[in-house]
All heavy atoms as an XYZ file, in Angstrom:
712
protein
N      25.441     10.844     -7.872
C      25.049     11.691     -6.781
C      23.587     11.336     -6.425
O      22.719     11.214     -7.267
C      25.152     13.169     -7.154
C      24.775     14.109     -6.063
S      25.413     15.746     -6.386
C      23.886     16.530     -6.794
N      23.295     11.145     -5.156
C      21.977     10.763     -4.715
C      21.006     11.947     -4.819
O      21.420     13.086     -4.605
C      22.027     10.257     -3.263
N      19.769     11.661     -5.152
C      18.759     12.699     -5.240
C      18.371     13.144     -3.841
O      18.236     12.318     -2.945
C      17.580     12.171     -6.019
C      16.466     13.231     -6.139
C      15.404     12.810     -7.129
O      15.666     12.174     -8.161
O      14.238     13.154     -6.855
N      18.129     14.414     -3.667
C      17.659     14.932     -2.390
C      16.385     14.279     -1.938
O      15.434     14.121     -2.752
C      17.491     16.489     -2.449
N      16.330     13.840     -0.728
C      15.130     13.238     -0.202
C      15.007     11.745     -0.443
O      14.090     11.117      0.034
N      15.979     11.190     -1.199
C      15.896      9.794     -1.523
C      16.607      8.958     -0.378
O      17.646      8.415     -0.559
C      16.556      9.527     -2.895
C      16.454      8.082     -3.330
O      15.684      7.314     -2.749
O      17.209      7.744     -4.292
N      15.958      8.849      0.743
C      16.504      8.188      1.914
C      16.777      6.684      1.694
O      17.591      6.125      2.367
C      15.575      8.344      3.097
C      15.562      9.804      3.555
C      14.590     10.109      4.704
N      14.337      9.046      5.624
C      13.407      9.106      6.575
N      12.734     10.186      6.707
N      13.210      8.115      7.382
N      16.036      6.075      0.738
C      16.214      4.688      0.472
C      17.215      4.431     -0.645
O      17.514      3.275     -0.947
C      14.878      3.988      0.175
C      13.941      3.977      1.344
C      12.747      4.719      1.338
C      14.236      3.183      2.473
C      11.922      4.683      2.407
C      13.350      3.119      3.529
C      12.166      3.845      3.533
N      17.603      5.445     -1.356
C      18.559      5.291     -2.523
C      17.898      4.534     -3.664
O      18.585      3.742     -4.364
N      16.617      4.784     -3.888
C      15.906      3.963     -4.943
C      15.893      4.626     -6.335
O      15.611      3.947     -7.302
C      14.436      3.741     -4.521
C      14.259      2.855     -3.247
C      12.780      2.740     -2.881
C      14.868      1.538     -3.495
N      16.152      5.918     -6.407
C      16.109      6.581     -7.707
C      17.086      5.896     -8.671
O      18.250      5.659     -8.346
C      16.390      8.074     -7.597
C      16.535      8.740     -8.972
C      15.328      8.766     -6.785
N      16.582      5.522     -9.887
C      17.405      4.854    -10.837
C      17.463      3.377    -10.708
O      18.158      2.689    -11.482
N      16.685      2.771     -9.783
C      16.657      1.363     -9.610
C      15.316      0.737     -9.967
O      14.344      1.420    -10.157
C      16.971      0.963     -8.137
O      15.883      1.409     -7.307
C      18.280      1.596     -7.678
N      15.333     -0.560    -10.084
C      14.127     -1.325    -10.377
C      13.654     -2.023     -9.104
O      14.436     -2.734     -8.450
C      14.420     -2.396    -11.489
C      13.199     -3.151    -12.034
C      12.247     -2.204    -12.765
C      13.700     -4.211    -13.008
N      12.420     -1.802     -8.685
C      11.859     -2.370     -7.506
C      10.868     -3.454     -7.867
O      10.001     -3.244     -8.725
C      11.151     -1.227     -6.633
C      10.458     -1.845     -5.458
C      12.221     -0.182     -6.180
N      10.945     -4.593     -7.178
C      10.044     -5.712     -7.387
C       9.955     -6.159     -8.857
O       8.896     -6.622     -9.313
C       8.628     -5.346     -6.842
N      11.044     -5.986     -9.551
C      11.147     -6.432    -10.967
C      10.163     -5.765    -11.866
O       9.895     -6.217    -12.993
C      11.038     -7.929    -11.114
C      12.182     -8.693    -10.440
O      13.284     -8.138    -10.500
O      11.969     -9.770     -9.933
N       9.472     -4.650    -11.428
C       8.472     -3.991    -12.284
C       8.323     -2.522    -12.166
O       7.790     -1.938    -13.070
C       7.131     -4.661    -12.146
C       6.557     -4.636    -10.753
C       5.277     -5.452    -10.716
C       4.979     -5.830     -9.277
N       3.906     -6.776     -9.111
N       8.901     -1.912    -11.160
C       8.762     -0.492    -10.950
C      10.124      0.206    -11.125
O      10.983      0.047    -10.225
C       8.194     -0.135     -9.593
C       6.821     -0.815     -9.358
C       6.752     -1.855     -8.453
C       5.705     -0.392    -10.000
C       5.514     -2.479     -8.224
C       4.494     -0.997     -9.791
C       4.409     -2.084     -8.912
O       3.183     -2.678     -8.667
N      10.325      0.970    -12.201
C      11.577      1.742    -12.363
C      11.407      3.058    -11.722
O      10.549      3.884    -12.122
C      11.984      1.881    -13.862
C      13.241      2.633    -13.973
C      14.493      2.003    -13.710
C      13.274      3.986    -14.333
C      15.656      2.713    -13.815
C      14.448      4.689    -14.432
C      15.648      4.050    -14.143
N      12.202      3.334    -10.674
C      12.021      4.552     -9.896
C      12.768      5.721    -10.567
O      13.979      5.655    -10.855
C      12.646      4.359     -8.447
C      12.020      3.148     -7.810
C      12.399      5.607     -7.638
C      10.552      3.159     -7.540
N      11.988      6.785    -10.876
C      12.490      7.904    -11.625
C      13.000      9.025    -10.702
O      14.065      9.646    -10.913
C      11.515      8.477    -12.598
C      11.185      7.504    -13.695
C      10.215      8.082    -14.671
O       9.366      8.950    -14.315
O      10.218      7.687    -15.878
N      12.149      9.387     -9.693
C      12.484     10.542     -8.874
C      11.628     10.577     -7.587
O      10.581      9.905     -7.580
C      12.364     11.858     -9.595
C      10.928     12.170    -10.049
C      10.946     13.493    -10.856
N       9.642     13.726    -11.434
C       8.655     14.356    -10.824
N       8.758     14.787     -9.599
N       7.491     14.480    -11.457
N      12.052     11.343     -6.645
C      11.273     11.560     -5.402
C      10.237     12.602     -5.742
O      10.509     13.664     -6.350
C      12.142     12.058     -4.249
C      11.306     12.455     -3.030
C      13.203     10.996     -3.857
N       8.962     12.318     -5.338
C       7.888     13.265     -5.509
C       7.667     14.127     -4.238
O       7.455     15.307     -4.274
C       6.577     12.585     -5.883
C       5.409     13.497     -5.956
C       6.755     11.836     -7.223
N       7.700     13.409     -3.118
C       7.466     14.102     -1.842
C       7.691     13.190     -0.669
O       7.823     12.001     -0.787
N       7.653     13.782      0.522
C       7.830     13.005      1.788
C       6.821     13.525      2.785
O       6.599     14.747      2.962
C       9.242     13.159      2.243
C       9.546     12.299      3.471
C      11.000     12.293      3.870
O      11.826     12.894      3.140
O      11.279     11.641      4.899
N       6.223     12.587      3.572
C       5.359     12.956      4.620
C       5.759     12.312      5.926
O       6.883     11.872      6.050
N       4.878     12.293      6.858
C       5.166     11.745      8.170
C       5.456     10.243      8.217
O       6.186      9.755      9.075
N       4.859      9.515      7.308
C       4.988      8.068      7.282
C       5.798      7.509      6.101
O       6.113      6.342      6.110
C       3.631      7.416      7.345
C       2.932      7.517      8.606
C       1.994      8.523      8.852
C       3.271      6.701      9.708
C       1.350      8.634     10.044
C       2.660      6.791     10.898
C       1.717      7.769     11.110
N       6.019      8.305      5.077
C       6.685      7.717      3.946
C       7.183      8.705      2.893
O       6.977      9.870      2.988
N       7.882      8.134      1.920
C       8.354      8.867      0.738
C       7.656      8.348     -0.455
O       7.430      7.160     -0.641
C       9.903      8.577      0.583
C      10.704      9.116      1.780
C      10.403      9.248     -0.710
C      12.167      8.688      1.769
N       7.230      9.302     -1.296
C       6.526      8.922     -2.539
C       7.497      9.190     -3.737
O       8.062     10.248     -3.816
C       5.211      9.719     -2.745
C       4.576      9.380     -4.060
C       4.317      9.477     -1.568
N       7.626      8.120     -4.561
C       8.440      8.217     -5.708
C       7.604      8.138     -6.997
O       6.557      7.468     -6.997
C       9.402      6.973     -5.804
C      10.439      6.917     -4.721
C      10.200      6.286     -3.537
C      11.713      7.532     -4.883
C      11.182      6.162     -2.522
C      12.700      7.422     -3.947
C      12.407      6.809     -2.762
O      13.388      6.695     -1.790
N       8.053      8.844     -8.035
C       7.467      8.640     -9.346
C       8.230      7.470    -10.018
O       9.422      7.474     -9.957
C       7.582      9.861    -10.232
C       7.104      9.636    -11.634
C       7.365     10.867    -12.554
N       7.163     10.512    -13.966
C       5.991     10.563    -14.578
N       4.907     10.941    -13.986
N       5.922     10.264    -15.838
N       7.459      6.558    -10.572
C       8.083      5.369    -11.185
C       7.337      5.074    -12.469
O       6.298      5.643    -12.761
C       8.051      4.195    -10.234
N       7.855      4.151    -13.235
C       7.178      3.587    -14.401
C       7.039      2.128    -14.239
O       7.950      1.431    -13.850
C       8.048      3.880    -15.691
C       7.443      3.229    -16.893
C       8.205      5.362    -15.938
N       5.817      1.644    -14.452
C       5.522      0.246    -14.369
C       6.070     -0.365    -15.652
O       5.643     -0.045    -16.780
C       4.038     -0.029    -14.289
C       3.638     -1.402    -13.946
N       3.800     -2.445    -14.849
C       3.150     -1.963    -12.839
C       3.374     -3.564    -14.260
N       3.031     -3.302    -13.030
N       7.062     -1.239    -15.555
C       7.817     -1.721    -16.714
C       6.980     -2.605    -17.587
O       7.206     -2.659    -18.815
C       9.038     -2.534    -16.259
C      10.038     -1.691    -15.480
C      10.796     -0.785    -16.333
N      11.485     -1.538    -17.359
C      12.768     -1.388    -17.636
N      13.513     -0.537    -16.958
N      13.304     -2.091    -18.554
N       5.961     -3.285    -17.085
C       5.124     -4.178    -17.896
C       4.089     -3.350    -18.648
O       3.910     -3.535    -19.877
C       4.463     -5.264    -17.048
C       5.516     -6.156    -16.427
C       3.476     -6.072    -17.882
C       5.023     -7.073    -15.288
N       3.448     -2.413    -17.996
C       2.407     -1.605    -18.617
C       2.886     -0.365    -19.259
O       2.160      0.374    -19.932
C       1.318     -1.249    -17.540
C       0.605     -2.418    -16.968
C       0.340     -3.621    -17.517
C       0.122     -2.480    -15.646
N      -0.279     -4.447    -16.631
C      -0.427     -3.758    -15.478
C       0.079     -1.635    -14.547
C      -1.035     -4.167    -14.279
C      -0.461     -2.009    -13.378
C      -1.042     -3.266    -13.250
N       4.173      0.039    -19.004
C       4.746      1.262    -19.478
C       3.855      2.465    -19.117
O       3.560      3.319    -19.972
C       4.965      1.197    -20.990
C       5.857      2.332    -21.454
O       6.726      2.816    -20.700
O       5.730      2.756    -22.630
N       3.455      2.511    -17.868
C       2.601      3.585    -17.326
C       3.247      4.172    -16.088
O       3.875      3.492    -15.307
C       1.197      3.018    -16.905
C       0.357      2.535    -18.112
C      -0.226      3.634    -18.896
O      -0.416      4.762    -18.350
O      -0.426      3.453    -20.124
N       3.058      5.494    -15.874
C       3.593      6.085    -14.684
C       2.815      5.622    -13.442
O       1.597      5.478    -13.553
C       3.400      7.645    -14.927
C       2.294      7.709    -15.926
C       2.356      6.460    -16.774
N       3.483      5.475    -12.343
C       2.857      5.081    -11.093
C       3.566      5.820     -9.957
O       4.640      6.385    -10.147
C       2.936      3.596    -10.837
C       2.207      2.768    -11.885
C       4.403      3.132    -10.744
N       2.904      5.907     -8.815
C       3.549      6.411     -7.603
C       3.858      5.193     -6.742
O       3.054      4.311     -6.558
C       2.591      7.371     -6.901
N       5.056      5.203     -6.143
C       5.461      4.159     -5.211
C       5.677      4.843     -3.875
O       6.536      5.737     -3.750
C       6.731      3.448     -5.704
C       7.266      2.480     -4.673
C       6.501      2.778     -7.050
N       4.967      4.384     -2.877
C       5.091      4.973     -1.514
C       5.836      3.979     -0.656
O       5.505      2.790     -0.539
C       3.681      5.240     -0.884
C       3.806      5.854      0.447
C       2.393      6.164      1.010
C       2.460      6.909      2.304
N       1.110      7.215      2.815
N       6.950      4.425     -0.073
C       7.829      3.584      0.756
C       7.641      4.067      2.227
O       7.771      5.251      2.515
C       9.255      3.722      0.326
S       9.534      3.058     -1.289
N       7.355      3.163      3.068
C       7.097      3.421      4.473
C       8.389      3.696      5.218
O       9.280      2.839      5.289
C       6.400      2.184      5.014
C       5.682      2.319      6.311
C       4.927      3.415      6.587
C       5.831      1.382      7.304
C       4.249      3.565      7.799
C       5.194      1.509      8.537
C       4.419      2.581      8.777
N       8.511      4.862      5.806
C       9.705      5.252      6.535
C       9.576      5.090      8.018
O      10.596      5.019      8.765
C      10.145      6.702      6.220
O       9.055      7.574      6.567
C      10.498      6.869      4.785
N       8.366      5.080      8.565
C       8.133      5.162      9.982
C       8.735      3.916     10.705
O       9.058      3.999     11.863
C       6.676      5.325     10.312
N       8.834      2.781     10.023
C       9.317      1.583     10.669
C      10.743      1.720     11.162
O      11.066      1.234     12.232
C       9.192      0.362      9.766
C       7.854     -0.256      9.569
C       7.925     -1.458      8.679
C       7.219     -0.672     10.894
N      11.581      2.388     10.391
C      12.969      2.458     10.755
C      13.197      3.247     12.054
O      14.187      3.035     12.747
C      13.771      3.084      9.593
O      13.315      4.407      9.337
N      12.303      4.181     12.359
C      12.490      5.012     13.541
C      11.634      4.553     14.734
O      11.806      5.059     15.844
C      12.048      6.477     13.250
C      12.923      7.090     12.167
O      14.084      6.767     12.027
N      12.335      7.946     11.346
N      10.759      3.593     14.513
C       9.836      3.134     15.541
C      10.518      2.081     16.448
O      11.326      1.294     15.990
C       8.590      2.531     14.874
N      10.076      2.051     17.680
C      10.478      0.994     18.620
C      10.067     -0.359     18.071
O       9.004     -0.460     17.440
C       9.825      1.329     19.920
C       9.457      2.771     19.813
C       9.241      3.031     18.400
N      10.867     -1.334     18.275
C      10.624     -2.720     17.746
C       9.202     -3.191     18.095
O       8.492     -3.732     17.269
C      11.682     -3.729     18.292
C      11.337     -5.082     17.843
C      13.044     -3.281     17.770
N       8.752     -2.879     19.314
C       7.426     -3.392     19.743
C       6.292     -2.691     19.033
O       5.138     -3.206     19.062
C       7.310     -3.264     21.287
C       7.344     -1.887     21.808
C       8.742     -1.325     22.086
O       9.735     -2.046     21.815
O       8.838     -0.240     22.649
N       6.507     -1.582     18.364
C       5.483     -0.877     17.632
C       5.437     -1.172     16.134
O       4.485     -0.839     15.420
C       5.636      0.633     17.809
C       5.357      1.094     19.252
S       5.539      2.868     19.394
C       4.197      3.430     18.284
N       6.462     -1.827     15.600
C       6.605     -1.999     14.136
C       5.506     -2.789     13.512
O       5.036     -2.467     12.484
C       7.977     -2.560     13.788
C       9.082     -1.599     14.108
C      10.423     -2.113     13.838
N      11.439     -1.154     14.210
C      12.726     -1.331     14.105
N      13.192     -2.469     13.592
N      13.605     -0.463     14.507
N       5.063     -3.827     14.177
C       4.020     -4.728     13.579
C       2.704     -3.896     13.436
O       2.046     -3.933     12.414
C       3.756     -5.946     14.437
C       2.791     -6.874     13.799
C       2.726     -8.215     14.509
O       3.685     -8.640     15.146
O       1.650     -8.837     14.406
N       2.360     -3.113     14.491
C       1.144     -2.304     14.425
C       1.246     -1.220     13.342
O       0.303     -0.995     12.617
C       0.843     -1.613     15.780
C      -0.304     -0.699     15.778
C      -1.642     -1.327     15.355
O      -1.831     -2.529     15.595
O      -2.508     -0.562     14.863
N       2.415     -0.570     13.212
C       2.590      0.416     12.184
C       2.463     -0.171     10.758
O       1.871      0.422      9.870
C       3.913      1.112     12.350
C       4.017      2.069     13.565
C       5.468      2.527     13.725
C       3.127      3.254     13.340
N       3.030     -1.371     10.587
C       2.927     -2.015      9.291
C       1.483     -2.389      8.996
O       0.996     -2.212      7.886
C       3.803     -3.250      9.272
C       3.905     -3.993      7.944
C       4.415     -3.063      6.824
C       4.882     -5.188      8.058
N       0.724     -2.868      9.975
C      -0.661     -3.139      9.814
C      -1.470     -1.880      9.434
O      -2.370     -1.959      8.576
C      -1.214     -3.749     11.064
C      -0.818     -5.184     11.363
C      -1.240     -5.768     12.655
O      -2.073     -5.118     13.364
O      -0.759     -6.854     13.032
N      -1.119     -0.745      9.992
C      -1.773      0.481      9.692
C      -1.498      0.887      8.245
O      -2.397      1.345      7.526
C      -1.335      1.617     10.583
C      -1.876      1.515     12.022
C      -1.350      2.606     12.899
O      -0.666      3.527     12.495
N      -1.562      2.448     14.199
N      -0.283      0.680      7.753
C       0.138      0.989      6.419
C      -0.659      0.121      5.405
O      -1.181      0.595      4.398
C       1.613      0.737      6.262
C       2.193      1.200      4.949
C       2.276      2.587      4.657
C       2.687      0.336      4.017
C       2.798      3.021      3.443
C       3.275      0.749      2.793
C       3.296      2.089      2.552
N      -0.869     -1.176      5.698
C      -1.595     -2.106      4.917
C      -3.079     -1.665      4.880
O      -3.777     -1.699      3.813
C      -1.454     -3.562      5.388
C      -2.392     -4.480      4.647
C      -0.001     -4.000      5.146
N      -3.585     -1.295      6.030
C      -5.007     -0.834      6.100
C      -5.230      0.404      5.264
O      -6.234      0.586      4.600
C      -5.408     -0.577      7.554
C      -5.716     -1.783      8.348
C      -6.486     -1.540      9.615
N      -5.815     -0.621     10.538
C      -5.013     -0.975     11.497
N      -4.755     -2.298     11.724
N      -4.437     -0.098     12.285
N      -4.228      1.297      5.248
C      -4.335      2.518      4.374
C      -4.445      2.107      2.902
O      -5.249      2.653      2.155
C      -3.077      3.378      4.565
C      -3.037      4.602      3.662
C      -1.721      5.369      3.749
O      -1.103      5.377      4.807
O      -1.397      6.020      2.735
N      -3.616      1.117      2.485
C      -3.704      0.641      1.101
C      -5.063      0.033      0.811
O      -5.619      0.216     -0.264
N      -5.575     -0.732      1.763
C      -6.873     -1.346      1.556
C      -7.982     -0.320      1.446
O      -8.858     -0.418      0.572
C      -7.145     -2.301      2.760
C      -8.367     -3.103      2.587
C      -8.546     -4.107      3.731
C      -9.789     -4.952      3.538
N      -9.926     -5.978      4.611
N      -7.904      0.720      2.312
C      -8.877      1.793      2.275
C      -8.767      2.554      0.903
O      -9.831      2.851      0.290
C      -8.683      2.793      3.394
C      -9.588      3.969      3.453
C     -11.080      3.537      3.543
C      -9.214      4.913      4.605
N      -7.554      2.839      0.468
C      -7.395      3.508     -0.855
C      -8.019      2.648     -1.994
O      -8.650      3.207     -2.871
C      -5.920      3.729     -1.162
C      -5.302      4.990     -0.562
C      -3.849      5.027     -0.856
C      -5.956      6.214     -1.159
N      -7.801      1.332     -1.912
C      -8.418      0.457     -2.945
C      -9.892      0.574     -2.975
O     -10.538      0.696     -4.023
C      -7.918     -0.951     -2.702
O      -6.519     -1.014     -2.829
C      -8.522     -1.862     -3.754
N     -10.508      0.512     -1.760
C     -11.985      0.625     -1.703
C     -12.498      1.949     -2.161
O     -13.425      2.015     -2.942
C     -12.406      0.330     -0.230
N     -11.889      3.021     -1.698
C     -12.314      4.375     -2.092
C     -12.095      4.680     -3.537
O     -12.976      5.285     -4.177
C     -11.658      5.402     -1.231
C     -12.002      5.445      0.265
C     -11.175      6.426      0.998
C     -13.478      5.728      0.495
N     -10.999      4.217     -4.076
C     -10.694      4.581     -5.499
C     -11.582      3.794     -6.459
O     -11.713      4.251     -7.601
C      -9.169      4.287     -5.803
O      -8.926      2.898     -5.730
N     -12.184      2.770     -5.971
C     -13.092      2.074     -6.871
C     -14.425      2.782     -6.990
O     -15.245      2.467     -7.868
C     -13.352      0.615     -6.332
O     -14.139      0.637     -5.150
N     -14.626      3.770     -6.153
C     -15.878      4.535     -6.157
C     -15.797      5.934     -6.862
O     -16.741      6.568     -7.103
C     -16.387      4.737     -4.736
C     -16.738      3.420     -4.087
C     -17.276      3.675     -2.652
N     -17.586      2.338     -2.121
C     -16.977      1.907     -1.043
N     -15.983      2.538     -0.507
N     -17.305      0.701     -0.552
N     -14.520      6.374     -7.098
C     -14.337      7.694     -7.648
C     -12.977      7.764     -8.358
O     -12.042      7.045     -8.008
C     -14.385      8.801     -6.601
O     -14.139     10.100     -7.202
C     -13.329      8.602     -5.516
N     -12.902      8.654     -9.361
C     -11.640      8.779    -10.052
C     -10.717      9.872     -9.403
O      -9.638     10.065     -9.824
C     -11.892      9.260    -11.528
O     -12.617     10.465    -11.521
C     -12.657      8.150    -12.276
N     -11.259     10.511     -8.331
C     -10.540     11.548     -7.642
C      -9.501     11.030     -6.609
O      -8.879     11.821     -5.980
N      -9.408      9.761     -6.471
C      -8.475      9.149     -5.480
C      -7.609      8.192     -6.203
O      -8.004      7.338     -6.993
C      -9.278      8.416     -4.342
C     -10.158      9.401     -3.596
C      -8.333      7.689     -3.420
C     -11.035      8.799     -2.569
N      -6.294      8.279     -5.887
C      -5.301      7.396     -6.554
C      -5.589      5.930     -6.200
O      -6.081      5.636     -5.107
C      -3.863      7.795     -6.087
C      -3.671      7.542     -4.603
C      -2.844      7.117     -6.935
N      -5.370      5.068     -7.142
C      -5.630      3.643     -6.964
C      -4.437      2.952     -6.339
O      -3.283      3.131     -6.774
C      -5.934      2.919     -8.299
C      -7.238      3.388     -8.916
C      -7.501      2.673    -10.226
O      -6.574      2.104    -10.826
N      -8.690      2.761    -10.726
N      -4.676      2.168     -5.343
C      -3.628      1.303     -4.756
C      -3.650      0.025     -5.512
O      -4.705     -0.653     -5.683
C      -3.897      1.049     -3.262
N      -2.519     -0.379     -6.130
C      -2.435     -1.553     -6.986
C      -1.613     -2.690     -6.471
O      -1.643     -3.779     -6.980
C      -2.035     -1.157     -8.332
C      -2.957     -0.195     -9.003
C      -2.624     -0.075    -10.441
N      -3.554      0.785    -11.074
C      -4.104      0.580    -12.272
N      -3.755     -0.475    -12.919
N      -4.958      1.436    -12.792
N      -0.729     -2.383     -5.516
C       0.232     -3.410     -5.095
C       0.730     -3.074     -3.704
O       0.669     -1.877     -3.274
C       1.382     -3.395     -6.063
C       2.223     -4.673     -6.027
O       2.001     -5.553     -5.164
O       3.155     -4.821     -6.886
N       1.164     -4.021     -2.988
C       1.814     -3.857     -1.671
C       2.850     -4.863     -1.509
O       2.694     -6.034     -1.979
C       0.771     -3.805     -0.507
C       1.459     -3.294      0.734
C       0.152     -5.163     -0.322
C       0.456     -2.939      1.834
N       3.890     -4.539     -0.845
C       4.914     -5.563     -0.642
C       6.261     -4.912     -0.246
O       6.407     -3.756     -0.183
């Protein structure tokens, strides 16, 4: 049985050969956040999956993807300055 809110069907699967998806944490306007375990480090991580692309017109998808990447870049920069912001460690 699929977990509620798991629009991608990722719960119980391994993503990118390193993130074991345990459960859905939440969903916002642009994505779904999953709790996962990094298989190499054996540490809990959050995996954010971008949902806005599937509903966006084709001509807007590239810009939305660029915005998602910029968000990750900004998180990386900000999290290096404080422990109060989650660290972005990967994108793909």
